[in-house]
C-alpha positions as CSV (number, residue, x, y, z in Angstrom):
1,X,-36.5,82.2,73.4
2,X,-33.2,81.9,71.6
3,X,-32.4,79.2,69.1
4,X,-31.3,75.8,70.4
5,X,-28.2,75.9,68.1
6,X,-27.0,79.2,69.6
7,X,-27.7,77.9,73.1
8,X,-25.8,74.7,72.6
9,X,-22.9,76.6,71.1
10,X,-22.7,78.7,74.2
11,X,-22.7,75.5,76.3
12,X,-19.9,74.0,74.3
13,X,-17.8,77.1,75.0
14,X,-18.7,77.0,78.7
15,X,-17.8,73.4,78.8
16,X,-14.2,74.4,78.4
17,X,-14.2,76.7,81.4
18,X,-11.6,76.0,84.1
19,X,-12.9,77.6,87.2
20,X,-10.5,78.5,89.9
21,X,-12.7,79.7,91.6
22,X,-3.1,103.0,92.8
23,X,-1.9,105.9,92.4
24,X,-4.9,107.7,93.9
25,X,-4.0,110.9,92.2
26,X,-1.7,111.9,95.0
27,X,-3.1,114.7,97.1
28,X,-4.7,116.4,94.1
29,X,-8.3,116.1,95.3
30,X,-10.7,118.6,93.8
31,X,-14.0,119.8,95.1
32,X,-16.5,120.9,92.5
33,X,-20.2,121.8,92.6
34,X,-22.2,119.1,90.8
35,X,-24.7,120.4,88.3
36,X,-28.4,120.3,89.3
37,X,-30.5,118.1,87.1
38,X,-34.2,117.7,86.5
39,X,-35.7,115.0,88.7
40,X,-34.3,111.6,87.7
41,X,-34.6,108.1,89.0
42,X,-31.8,105.5,88.9
43,X,-32.5,101.9,88.2
44,X,-31.5,98.9,90.2
45,X,-34.4,96.8,91.3
46,X,-36.2,99.4,93.3
47,X,-33.5,101.8,94.6
48,X,-34.3,105.4,93.9
49,X,-32.3,108.5,94.2
50,X,-33.5,111.8,92.9
51,X,-32.1,115.2,92.2
52,X,-34.6,118.0,92.2
53,X,-34.4,121.2,90.0
54,X,-34.0,124.4,92.0
55,X,-31.9,122.9,94.8
56,X,-28.5,124.4,95.6
57,X,-25.8,122.4,93.9
58,X,-24.1,119.9,96.1
59,X,-20.4,120.2,96.7
60,X,-18.8,116.9,95.5
61,X,-15.2,116.0,96.3
62,X,-13.5,114.1,93.5
63,X,-10.0,112.9,92.7
64,X,-9.7,109.9,90.3
65,X,-12.3,108.4,88.0
66,X,-14.9,111.0,88.4
67,X,-15.2,113.9,85.9
68,X,-17.9,116.3,86.9
69,X,-17.5,118.4,83.8
70,X,-17.9,115.4,81.5
71,X,-20.5,114.0,84.0
72,X,-18.9,110.6,84.1
73,X,-17.9,108.0,86.7
74,X,-15.4,105.3,85.6
75,X,-15.2,101.9,87.2
76,X,-12.5,99.3,86.5
77,X,-13.0,95.6,85.8
78,X,-10.0,93.2,86.1
79,X,-11.4,90.3,84.1
80,X,-10.2,87.0,82.7
81,X,-11.4,87.4,79.1
82,X,-8.8,85.1,77.4
83,X,-7.7,82.6,80.0
84,X,-9.4,79.5,81.4
85,X,-12.1,81.5,83.2
86,X,-13.0,83.6,80.1
87,X,-16.4,82.1,79.0
88,X,-17.8,82.6,82.5
89,X,-16.3,86.1,83.1
90,X,-17.4,87.3,79.6
91,X,-21.1,86.6,80.6
92,X,-20.5,88.2,84.1
93,X,-19.2,91.3,82.3
94,X,-22.3,91.3,80.1
95,X,-24.3,91.5,83.4
96,X,-22.3,94.6,84.3
97,X,-22.9,96.1,80.9
98,X,-26.7,95.7,80.9
99,X,-27.0,96.9,84.5
100,X,-25.1,100.1,83.9
101,X,-26.8,100.7,80.6
102,X,-30.1,100.7,82.5
103,X,-28.8,103.0,85.2
104,X,-27.4,105.4,82.6
105,X,-30.6,105.4,80.7
106,X,-32.5,106.3,83.8
107,X,-30.4,109.3,84.9
108,X,-27.2,107.6,86.1
109,X,-25.8,108.6,89.5
110,X,-27.7,111.9,89.9
111,X,-26.9,112.8,86.3
112,X,-23.4,111.2,86.2
113,X,-23.0,108.5,83.6
114,X,-21.1,105.3,84.6
115,X,-18.4,104.0,82.2
116,X,-16.6,100.7,82.5
117,X,-12.8,100.3,81.8
118,X,-12.3,96.6,81.3
119,X,-8.9,94.9,81.2
120,X,-8.2,91.3,80.3
121,X,-5.9,89.7,82.9
122,X,-5.7,86.3,81.1
123,X,-6.0,84.9,84.6
124,X,-2.3,85.6,85.1
125,X,-1.3,87.1,88.5
126,X,1.6,89.3,87.1
127,X,-0.7,90.6,84.4
128,X,-3.4,91.3,87.0
129,X,-1.0,93.3,89.1
130,X,0.3,95.2,86.0
131,X,-3.2,96.1,84.9
132,X,-4.2,97.2,88.4
133,X,-1.3,99.6,88.3
134,X,-2.4,100.9,84.9
135,X,-6.1,101.4,85.9
136,X,-5.7,102.7,89.4
137,X,-5.1,106.3,88.1
138,X,-8.1,106.1,85.9
139,X,-11.0,104.6,87.9
140,X,-12.8,105.4,91.1
141,X,-13.0,101.8,92.2
142,X,-12.8,98.2,90.8
143,X,-16.2,96.6,90.1
144,X,-14.5,93.2,90.2
145,X,-11.1,91.5,90.6
146,X,-11.2,88.0,89.2
147,X,-9.4,85.3,91.1
148,X,-8.2,84.8,94.7
149,X,-4.4,84.7,94.2
150,X,-4.8,87.6,91.8
151,X,-6.8,89.7,94.4
152,X,-4.4,88.7,97.2
153,X,-1.5,90.0,95.0
154,X,-3.1,93.5,94.6
155,X,-4.6,93.7,98.1
156,X,-1.6,95.4,99.8
157,X,-1.6,98.1,97.0
158,X,-5.4,98.5,97.3
159,X,-4.9,99.3,100.9
160,X,-1.9,101.6,100.3
161,X,-3.9,103.4,97.6
162,X,-7.2,103.5,99.4
163,X,-9.2,102.0,96.6
164,X,-12.3,99.7,96.7
165,X,-12.5,96.3,94.9
166,X,-15.2,93.7,94.8
167,X,-13.6,90.2,94.6
168,X,-14.9,87.8,91.9
169,X,-14.2,84.7,94.1
170,X,-15.7,83.2,97.2
171,X,-12.5,82.7,99.3
172,X,-13.3,82.9,103.0
173,X,-10.4,85.3,103.5
174,X,-12.5,88.1,102.0
175,X,-14.6,87.9,105.2
176,X,-11.6,88.2,107.5
177,X,-11.0,91.7,108.8
178,X,-7.3,91.1,108.7
179,X,-7.5,90.9,104.9
180,X,-10.6,92.7,103.7
181,X,-10.0,96.4,104.6
182,X,-10.5,97.4,100.9
183,X,-12.8,94.6,99.8
184,X,-16.5,94.0,99.9
185,X,-17.3,90.3,99.3
186,X,-20.6,88.7,98.5
187,X,-22.0,85.2,98.7
188,X,-21.2,82.3,101.1
189,X,-17.5,81.6,101.3
190,X,-16.4,78.2,99.9
191,X,-15.9,76.7,103.4
192,X,-19.4,77.8,104.6
193,X,-20.9,76.5,101.3
194,X,-19.4,73.1,102.0
195,X,-21.0,73.0,105.5
196,X,-24.4,73.9,104.0
197,X,-24.2,71.4,101.2
198,X,-23.0,68.4,103.3
199,X,-25.6,68.9,105.9
200,X,-28.2,69.1,103.2
201,X,-27.0,65.9,101.7
202,X,-27.3,64.1,105.0
203,X,-30.9,65.3,105.1
204,X,-31.4,63.7,101.7
205,X,-29.6,60.5,102.7
206,X,-30.1,60.3,106.5
207,X,-28.5,56.9,106.8
208,X,-25.2,57.9,105.1
209,X,-22.2,57.5,107.3
210,X,-19.2,57.9,104.9
211,X,-17.9,60.6,102.6
212,X,-15.2,61.0,100.0
213,X,-13.6,64.5,99.6
214,X,-11.4,65.7,96.8
215,X,-10.2,69.0,95.4
216,X,-7.9,71.0,93.3
217,X,-5.0,72.7,95.2
218,X,-5.2,76.4,96.3
219,X,-7.7,78.6,97.9
220,X,-10.7,77.4,95.9
221,X,-10.2,73.7,96.5
222,X,-8.6,73.8,100.0
223,X,-10.9,76.5,101.4
224,X,-13.8,74.4,100.4
225,X,-12.2,71.2,101.7
226,X,-11.6,72.9,105.1
227,X,-15.3,73.4,105.4
228,X,-16.1,69.8,104.2
229,X,-13.7,68.3,106.8
230,X,-15.3,70.4,109.6
231,X,-18.8,69.4,108.4
232,X,-17.9,65.7,108.2
233,X,-16.7,65.7,111.8
234,X,-19.7,67.6,113.1
235,X,-22.1,65.4,111.2
236,X,-20.4,62.2,112.3
237,X,-19.3,61.2,108.7
238,X,-16.3,59.1,108.3
239,X,-13.9,60.4,105.6
240,X,-13.1,57.2,103.6
241,X,-11.2,59.0,100.9
242,X,-9.2,62.2,101.3
243,X,-8.2,63.7,97.9
244,X,-7.5,67.2,99.2
245,X,-5.4,69.1,96.6
246,X,-4.9,65.9,94.6
247,X,-6.8,67.0,91.5
248,X,-4.8,68.4,88.6
249,X,-7.3,69.3,86.0
250,X,-4.7,69.2,83.3
251,X,-3.5,65.7,84.1
252,X,-5.8,62.8,83.0
253,X,-3.8,60.4,85.1
254,X,-4.5,62.4,88.2
255,X,-8.2,62.5,87.4
256,X,-8.3,58.7,86.9
257,X,-6.5,58.2,90.2
258,X,-9.0,60.4,92.1
259,X,-12.0,58.7,90.3
260,X,-10.6,55.3,91.3
261,X,-10.0,56.4,94.9
262,X,-13.6,57.8,95.2
263,X,-15.2,54.7,93.6
264,X,-13.0,52.3,95.6
265,X,-13.9,54.0,98.9
266,X,-17.5,53.0,98.7
267,X,-18.5,56.4,100.1
268,X,-22.2,57.3,100.3
269,X,-21.6,61.0,99.9
270,X,-19.0,62.8,97.7
271,X,-17.8,66.4,97.8
272,X,-15.6,67.5,94.9
273,X,-14.2,71.0,94.4
274,X,-12.5,71.5,91.0
275,X,-13.2,72.7,87.5
276,X,-16.3,71.5,85.6
277,X,-14.2,69.6,83.0
278,X,-12.2,67.8,85.7
279,X,-15.4,67.0,87.7
280,X,-17.1,65.6,84.6
281,X,-14.1,63.3,84.0
282,X,-13.9,62.2,87.6
283,X,-17.6,61.6,87.9
284,X,-17.8,59.8,84.6
285,X,-15.0,57.4,85.4
286,X,-16.3,56.6,88.8
287,X,-19.8,56.1,87.3
288,X,-18.3,53.6,84.8
289,X,-17.2,51.3,87.6
290,X,-20.8,51.0,88.9
291,X,-20.2,53.4,91.8
292,X,-23.3,55.4,93.0
293,X,-23.5,58.1,95.6
294,X,-24.9,61.5,96.2
295,X,-22.5,64.1,94.9
296,X,-22.0,67.8,95.2
297,X,-19.3,70.4,95.1
298,X,-18.5,74.1,95.3
299,X,-20.4,76.3,92.9
300,X,-17.7,76.6,90.1
301,X,-17.6,72.8,89.9
302,X,-20.9,72.9,88.1
303,X,-21.4,73.9,84.5
304,X,-24.6,73.4,82.4
305,X,-22.6,71.8,79.7
306,X,-22.5,68.7,82.0
307,X,-26.1,68.1,81.2
308,X,-26.2,69.2,77.5
309,X,-28.2,67.0,75.3
310,X,-25.2,65.1,74.0
311,X,-23.6,64.6,77.5
312,X,-23.3,60.9,78.3
313,X,-23.6,61.6,82.1
314,X,-26.6,63.9,82.1
315,X,-29.2,61.4,83.3
316,X,-26.9,60.1,86.0
317,X,-26.1,63.6,87.2
318,X,-29.9,64.4,87.4
319,X,-30.1,61.4,89.8
320,X,-26.9,61.9,91.8
321,X,-25.8,65.6,91.9
322,X,-26.9,68.6,93.9
323,X,-25.9,72.0,92.5
324,X,-24.6,74.7,94.8
325,X,-24.8,78.4,93.9
326,X,-24.3,81.8,95.3
327,X,-27.3,83.3,93.5
328,X,-30.6,82.0,92.1
329,X,-30.7,80.5,88.6
330,X,-32.0,82.4,85.6
331,X,-35.6,81.1,85.6
332,X,-36.1,81.5,89.4
333,X,-39.3,83.2,90.4
334,X,-38.1,86.3,92.2
335,X,-38.2,90.1,91.7
336,X,-34.5,90.1,91.3
337,X,-34.4,87.3,88.7
338,X,-37.1,89.0,86.7
339,X,-35.1,92.2,86.9
340,X,-32.1,90.4,85.3
341,X,-34.2,88.8,82.6
342,X,-35.7,92.2,81.8
343,X,-32.3,93.9,81.6
344,X,-31.0,91.2,79.2
345,X,-34.1,91.4,77.1
346,X,-33.9,95.2,76.9
347,X,-30.2,95.7,76.4
348,X,-28.9,92.4,75.0
349,X,-31.9,90.9,73.2
350,X,-29.9,88.4,71.2
351,X,-28.1,87.0,74.2
352,X,-29.0,83.4,75.4
353,X,-30.4,82.9,78.9
354,X,-27.5,82.1,81.3
355,X,-27.3,82.1,85.0
356,X,-24.0,84.0,85.1
357,X,-25.5,87.4,84.2
358,X,-26.7,87.4,87.7
359,X,-23.1,87.6,89.1
360,X,-22.4,90.7,87.1
361,X,-25.7,92.4,88.2
362,X,-24.9,91.5,91.8
363,X,-21.4,93.1,91.6
364,X,-22.8,96.1,89.8
365,X,-25.6,96.5,92.4
366,X,-23.1,96.6,95.2
367,X,-21.0,99.2,93.4
368,X,-24.2,101.2,92.6
369,X,-25.1,101.4,96.2
370,X,-21.6,102.5,97.2
371,X,-21.6,105.3,94.6
372,X,-25.0,106.5,95.7
373,X,-23.9,106.6,99.3
374,X,-20.7,108.4,98.4
375,X,-22.6,111.0,96.3
376,X,-24.9,111.6,99.3
377,X,-21.9,112.1,101.5
378,X,-20.5,114.6,99.0
379,X,-17.3,112.5,98.5
380,X,-16.7,110.7,95.2
381,X,-13.0,110.3,95.8
382,X,-11.5,106.8,95.7
383,X,-11.3,106.9,99.5
384,X,-14.9,108.3,99.7
385,X,-16.3,105.4,97.6
386,X,-14.4,102.9,99.7
387,X,-15.8,104.4,102.9
388,X,-19.3,104.5,101.5
389,X,-19.1,100.8,100.6
390,X,-18.0,99.9,104.0
391,X,-20.9,101.9,105.5
392,X,-23.6,99.9,103.7
393,X,-25.9,98.3,106.2
394,X,-27.9,96.4,103.7
395,X,-27.7,95.7,100.0
396,X,-30.8,93.9,98.8
397,X,-31.0,91.8,95.7
398,X,-34.8,91.1,95.8
399,X,-34.3,87.3,95.8
400,X,-31.6,87.1,93.2
401,X,-29.0,86.6,96.0
402,X,-28.9,86.8,99.8
403,X,-28.8,90.3,101.1
404,X,-25.4,91.6,102.2
405,X,-24.2,93.9,105.0
406,X,-20.8,95.5,105.3
407,X,-21.0,96.8,108.9
408,X,-20.6,95.0,112.2
409,X,-18.3,92.3,113.4
410,X,-16.9,89.7,110.9
411,X,-19.1,86.9,112.4
412,X,-22.2,89.1,111.9
413,X,-21.3,90.1,108.3
414,X,-20.4,86.6,107.2
415,X,-22.8,85.4,104.4
416,X,-24.2,82.0,105.3
417,X,-27.0,81.6,102.8
418,X,-27.0,80.0,99.4
419,X,-29.1,78.4,96.7
420,X,-29.5,74.7,95.9
421,X,-30.7,73.2,92.7
422,X,-30.9,69.9,90.9
423,X,-29.6,69.2,87.3
424,X,-32.3,69.6,84.7
425,X,-31.2,68.1,81.4
426,X,-34.8,68.0,80.1
427,X,-35.3,71.7,80.8
428,X,-32.0,72.6,79.1
429,X,-32.9,70.6,76.1
430,X,-36.4,72.2,75.6
431,X,-35.2,75.7,76.6
432,X,-37.3,76.0,79.8
433,X,-34.3,76.2,82.1
434,X,-30.5,76.8,82.1
435,X,-29.9,73.2,83.1
436,X,-30.9,73.5,86.8
437,X,-34.1,73.4,88.7
438,X,-34.1,75.4,92.0
439,X,-35.1,73.5,95.1
440,X,-33.9,75.7,98.0
441,X,-33.5,79.5,98.3
442,X,-31.4,81.2,101.0
443,X,-30.6,77.9,102.6
444,X,-28.6,78.0,105.8
445,X,-27.7,74.7,107.5
446,X,-27.7,74.5,111.3
447,X,-23.9,73.9,111.1
448,X,-23.3,77.0,109.1
449,X,-25.6,79.1,111.2
450,X,-23.7,78.1,114.3
451,X,-20.2,78.4,112.9
452,X,-18.1,81.0,114.7
453,X,-16.1,82.8,112.1
454,X,-12.9,84.5,113.4
455,X,-10.5,84.0,110.6
456,X,-10.1,82.5,107.1
457,X,-10.8,78.8,106.9
458,X,-7.7,78.3,104.7
459,X,-4.7,80.7,104.5
460,X,-3.7,81.7,101.0
461,X,-0.1,83.0,101.2
């Protein structure tokens, strides 16, 4: 167990988070015989690939990001490490690092060691595009691309260059075949998440008939709100306050206006999609008026700093709030969660327990499976890794996150499952949790299960 002072320092940093939630080498593709290794096993929560001594060397096609002489595979990460999302993405990147350290220590990809090329985008779209252009001639694929507008900006070039990227965002557009030719998403999209959570809240408060909805502008807030509006109609809830796109996290006057609107509406349920700091302000101001309701919001709305020991709203949140997440929290009892805890203990023993390592491991696991499939197909070109990723019928996370598939129709591929927790300030204070206590794993509401997905819930243009 890490020291409380170090843990609280991490929380204070995380409390500042503002969540939003190539040149492929031309035609110079080379084909080289991969060296035959002694039998090895790669890590990854139970996935095994072996290379047996004495077998004929496999012919492996390569172009960019794979050096068979140096025995390396290079993956790019377009990460916000200095902008508003930096504290979260830094931990996610640490999840990548411990995952690939374990893979490399156990033989790599059939003897090929995986290296990460990380670039700090600062969460600026133009910088994101510039760094994509820089890295596309160095990496075989992108292990994540942080931010929806940022990923939208590079998506045409990803398609022109034939390169794979994993979005670090849960925009519903990533499940739309008109958009996702070069993307492999994961987790329930914001709009499906809202459907799940609002139906769950009505089960917790079966007599509720009214709801207040508020969000930041853009894909994160408005994709989520689109799902909330659909859910409210289907569940017979009257929307008594509509704050769609009204939240400006940088403007205290706006936050006060939204808090007043929610409190004045008398809503029994509240759905808010914004940054953790903006949410804390809105919730605290509404609470100060005597307003009480059941609250929830899209995953990035939550931050454990909201229930830190010195938080004035921690006990009220434990009473009122339901935490939505795309993966299970750190302390969850699953094979996948134990795998993450073991990775961090082995390769980053001084790191504090944080839920966000899981996201890095999930992204890396998807890429790992794509690389294994590409190797088995004898094609580790950029196009070959993309094709391999799109052929994955099942990527299993052993309870850490819902399993994913990248084959079939969009409605079949759509992830509908998620995790639901309650705030746990006592567990955070005594070090037994990361501030949440899991109550539902792989939850799918009837509304989400029956939703026919044909296109993105909100168009980000």
